[in-house]
C-alpha positions, 0 to 999 in steps of 0.5 A, a space after each residue: 229875437 231876444 226880447 225883455 220887459 224893461 220892468 222884468 230883469 235887469 240883467 248881470 253883464 260880464 264886467 270882464 269886457 269892461 275892465 276900466 270899470 270892473 273894479 271900481 263899479 262892480 255891477 250887482 242887480 239892483 232889482 230882480 223881478 220874476 213871477 212867484 213860480 220862477 223866482 231869480 233865486 230861492 224857492 217859489 213863493 205862495 201868493 200870500 208870501 209875495 204880498 207880504 214881500 211887496 210890502 217889506 220892499 216898500 217899507 224898506 224904500 226899495 219898492 216904489 208904491 206906484 209900481 204896486 199895481 203893476 206887480 199885482 197885475 203881473 203876479 210878480 215879486 221884487 227882490 232887492 239888494 242890500 246895496 243902499 237904498 234904490 228906487 225899485 222896479 224901475 224902468 231905468 234907462 229907456 227911450 220913448 216911444 217914436 224916438 229915432 236911432 241911427 242904424 242899418 238894415 243888414 245887407 243895406 248900402 246906406 243907413 237910415 233913421 228908425 223908430 226905437 219900437 221898430 228896432 226893437 221889433 226887428 232887432 236881428 235885422 238891424 246894426 246901429 252906428 256906435 262911436 268906435 276906436 279913436 273917437 273924439 267929441 270934435 272928431 267922432 268916428 262911427 262903426 256898426 254893431 249888432 245889437 244883443 238885447 232889448 228892453 220894453 216896458 211901461 213907465 210910470 214916471 213922467 219922462 224927461 223931454 230934453 230940448 237943445 239949441 240945434 232944434 233937437 228934442 228927446 224923450 227919455 226915461 229918468 235913468 237913461 244915460 245922457 253924454 255931455 261935451 266933457 265926456 260925463 254920462 249922467 242919468 237924464 233927471 241930472 240935465 239941467 239947462 245950460 248943460 252941453 250936449 253933443 250932437 252926431 257930427 261932433 258940435 256942441 249944443 246947449 240944453 234949452 229946456 227940460 219939461 216933464 211928460 207922461 206917456 201911456 205907451 212903452 219905452 225901450 232901450 237896446 244893447 249893442 255887442 260892443 266890447 269897449 265903453 264908447 261902443 255903447 254910445 248910440 246916435 239918438 235924434 242926432 245926439 250921442 246917447 248911451 244904451 242899455 249896458 251904460 244905463 247900468 254902469 251909471 246906475 251903480 256908479 258914485 254919484 250917478 255919473 261915469 266918464 267915457 274918456 
């Protein structure tokens, strides 16, 4: 089972699989994090050098101060690129503990709702249902895909709690990709009251309220094995939401927005 910490390494994906976005949004690692003796690039750092680098990243605006204690605890160092001012060691794009994902155990006849933390723990045993070829929002089609990786880690910034007109509430980190009825995909912290989201049966549902909620639990995400952008749209709490691959496309896109269709 492949299991990675949300705050450790944001992986570099093979963008040749996604030709629509590869040219306009070349993905580069925004923040890399590694222990001092296993740097993502360059020679190992001494404890003193690592402390100095943390301070430098805070001064540059690349690392948020609230993440410093976690880095010290893990004896880890940030490595930031020069691509603009970034938010630092971010747990970009994760679901809150307890969020239900529509999935199917391999070999089973019927799909089930499974909590994201259980799905991450049993990643090799389940497929998830994603949008398939020929889908549109009025007539969504789905198929099953395996999962290739998962993310898990703490979140210090309050979660975005979205409540919709059809009675669903979903809790996300700020950077989680949310699909609008227009086909636009944005960060969760860009959603406002009145925005239209999409249910799994193709209906529009309005955002009725947005709140913030702190959590002491880890947050989680997964990535499907899909080769097409739409195959990275999952069903979560009855809504269409993006996976880990889409979080990175959104995070590196101009104005933090991409379009599904």
